N, C-alpha and C positions, 0 to 999 in steps of 0.2 A: 602605528598599531598593526598588529597581525590579524589575520582573518579569524573569526570565531562564529559559532552558531548562536543565534538569538532566539530565545523562547519566552513567550508570555505565559506565566503561570496564572491560572484563574482561581486558585484556592491554595490555602496553606498546605493541604494534603498533596496537591499536585507539585508544589514547590519542593516539598520534602522528598517526594518520589523521584523527581528529576535529579535532585542532589545525590540521592542514593544510586541512581542509574549511572550517573557520570563518575561516581566513586572518586571524588576529590579533584576531578578535572573541570568542574564548573564552579562559578561564583554567582552570588546574588547581586542584583542591581536594583536599587531604589532611586534615591536622588542622583547617585553617580558622582557626587562631588569629590569623593576620595578615590573611587574605583577608576574613573577615567584617567586621573593622573597616574595611577598605578600602571594601567595598560600602556599609556604613552611613554612612561619612563622605562617600561619593560625591564624592571629590576628583579622580578621573581625568577627563581630557578626554572619553574615550569609555568608556561603561559597557559591560561585557561582555554579549554576547547569550546566552552559554552558560557553565555551570560543568560541567567534566568531572571527575567524582569518580573518583579513582584508588585510593581505599581498597579498592575491589573487585578490585584486581589481586593475585592470590595470589603469595606468595613474595618480595615486595619488602621484607619486614621482617626478613630473616634477618641474623644476625651470626655469622660463622665465620672461622676462621683456618686456612689450608692453604698448604703450599709457600712459607712465608715471607711470606705476604701476608694482611692482615686485610681482609675484605670486609664491608661493612655496607650493607644495602638502604636505599633512600631513605625507605621507610615505617616504618623502625624508630623507635619512639617514644623521645623523650628520656629518659623514665623508665626505659626498658629499658637505655639506655646507662648511666644512673646506677647501676643495680643489677647490671650485667653483671660477673661475676667475672673474665672474660677481660680486659675493658677496665680494671678497677681494678687488676689485677695487671700487665698488660703495656703498657697504653696509658692510663695514669692521667690524663694531661693532657686527653684527650678526655672521659673520664668526669667529671672535675671541671668542665670547661667546660659540659657538659650539665647538671650539678648546679646551676650558677649561673643558669640560664635561668629567669626568671619565678618561678612558684609551682608547687607539686606538682600542682595541678589542671590547669594549662596543660601541664606536662611529661607528664602522662598522656595528653594528646591530641596535642600537637605532635610533628612528625616531624623526622628529621634532614634530609631533603630540603627540607622547608619552612623550617627554620632557616637553611639555606644560601641559599635563594632568596627569603627575605622582602624586602619593600620597605624602603627607607630611612625613617628616622623624622623627617626634616627637617620642621619645622613650617610652612615655606612650601609645600613640596611637598604636605603632607597637610592643608592648610587646607580645612576642610569647606565643601561647596557651600551648605549651608543658612545659613551665617553671611555669605555674600557671595562665596564662592569658586566654582569652584576658581581658584587663583592660577596664572597662567602663569609658567613658568620654563624654564631650559635643559633640565632633565630631562623636561619635558613637550613639548619640541620647539620652544618659542618663548620668547624673552626671555632675560635674563641670570640668573645665580645671585643671588637676592636676599639670600642670606646674606653675600655679600662685603661689602656696605655696611650690612647689617642686624644682627640678633642672631645671632651666630655662635659662641656659647659652646661648643657641642658639635660643631662642624664640623671639617673636615679640616685636618691640619697638614702633610701630605706628598702630593706628586704630584697635587694637585687641578687639574683642567682643566674648565672650563665649569660643572661642578657640584661643590660642596664638601661634599655630604652624605657621611656615613661608613657603611661596611658595619656593620649592627647584629648580625651573626651571631657568637656566641661559639664555636660549634663550628668555624667556619671558621678561627679563630685557632689553635686547638689542632691542627687538621688541617694547617695551614701549617707549624707547627713539626715535625710528624710526616712531612713530605714527602708528604702525601696527594694523591691524584688524584680528580677527580670523573668518574664514568662517565655518559655521555650517550647516549641512543638517539634516533634520528630517521629521517626518510625515506631518508637516505643511509647508514643503518647505525649502528653504535656507534663512539664515539670517547671518548678520555680526555684530560683536561686538568688540569694542576696547579691546586690550589686557588688559588694566588697569581695564576694567569692567568685565572681564571674571571670576575673582576670588572673592570669599567672604570668611569670616572667617570659614565657615563650609564646604567648597568645591569649586565647580565652577558652572558656569551658564548653563551647559548642562541640558536639560530637558529629560524626559523619551523618549527613542527612538532616541535621537540625537547623531550625530557623528561629530567630527572635521574633516573637509576635507582639510584645508590648511590655509595659511595666505596671506594677501595682505599688501604691504608696498608702500606708495607713493614715487615717485622718490625723491632722495636727491640732493640738489644743489651741483654743482661742487665745489663750494667754501667751502662746509661743511667738517668738520673734525670730525671723529668718534673715540671713544675709548671705550674699555670695560676693567674694572679692577675687579679682584676678589681676596679676601683674604681668604685663607684656612689654616688649620693646616698642612695638607700634600698636597703640591701643585699638584702633579699629579692626585690624585684620589678623593679628598674630595668635599663635598658640600660646598657652600659658607658660611662663617661666615657673610660677607657683600660683596655685589658686586655693581658696579656702571657702568652705560653706559651713554655716552654723545654724542650729535650731536650738534656741535657748528659752526656757520657760522660767518666768519670775513670778512668784506669789509671795505676798507679804514682805516684799523687799529682799527676799532671798531666792537664789537659784534653786529650783526644784528638779530640773532636768536639763542636761546639756548634751548636745551632739555636735561634734566638730570633725569635719572631714578635710583632708589635705589632698590636693591634686598636683600632678606633674612632679611628684617626688618619688614615685614608685611605679610598678607595673600596673597598678590600679589605684583607685582612691583609697586612702588610708584613714581609718577612724582613729582619732587621738584619744584613746580610752583613758589614759592616765590624766590627761588634761580635763576630760569630761568629769571624772570622779573628783578631781580637785575643786571644781567649781560648785558642785552640789552642796547646798547648805550654807553657802557664803553669799554675801552681797556682791553684785557686779560692780567693781570699782577698779581703779588703776592697779592696786596691789594684786587682787585676784586675777585680773586679766594678764598681768605680767607673769605671775606664777604659772598660769595655764599655758601661756605661750612658750615658756621654757620647757614645761613638761611635754608639750606637743612635739617638740623636736629633740627630745632627750635621746632617742634611739637613732638619730641620723648618723650616717657614716659616709661622708663626702668623698668623692674622687679627687683627682689632682686639680681640677679646674672649676668645680661647682660648689665649693663651700659657701660662696656668697648667697646661694639659695636659702641657706639656713636662716640668715638674718632677715631676708625678705619674708620667709614663711612666718617667722616669729612676729614680725610687724603686722602682717595680714591677720594672723590669729588674734592678736591683741586688739586690733582695730575692729574686727568683726564682733568680738565679745563686747567691747564697749559700746558699739552701735546698738546692741540689743537692749540697752537701757532706754533708748528712745521709743516713745509710744508709736 
């Protein structure tokens, strides 16, 4: 690791001010589970001059529900989400998504904000400097996406432009199915953005001097049933090959509302709108689940080595939908 300045921010305003002062030469540090690997690998074109520690900001770790809205601070640890009685009872998809992240040791340190903002895992993008890198690519501002003609086993199936790396966040997928919004503070004040709009092929929607302060989720109907499924090679520790989150409401034997989000298939979580529309007004059974799973992946455009992800995604979608029949 190279030398850097370490600063403790005592408020959101101070963190934003410091980011603005360093003008792109500083990074935020919360749990550090992704950042420290980035610094050790030294794969970025420009090494940060400063680390701004935001663990010292009080109140950003709260979880509370009021007036029909769940609010979770960006510094809430993933282990806290896993053990939260409120989340397990009312927002089970988010609790389960947090539970699937890495290992207990990492979940005890990693934060919700960090999980949402973590960098992509593309091996071309993360090629370490000490082995001959860093490798230039579209995400680093110069060159093509090397995965297109290279090893693209784990890359994007949908909506990829310039960069085919996928969003590695599990909590983002659950929040997308829950219609969650990310709250952001910056020099121009606070703003909110849907989780599905937060990501783009070359990064996220944070502007210079901005910081994620938390998420907001509208209350879920009591009749809704939530699921989160994740396929990995090594179940306890790996990032998703494909993940699926669903929130399905059944009344009178028919589906009255359906929300399906796909993970690890694009630059951010993808809502399967056609599949959702197809389920509404129908009973949840083998036929409707199969139809929805086909519709969810209808727009997939695989690369040379990742078409297998389509069948995995279809299977997870069908499994999640059918699971919603259980009380």
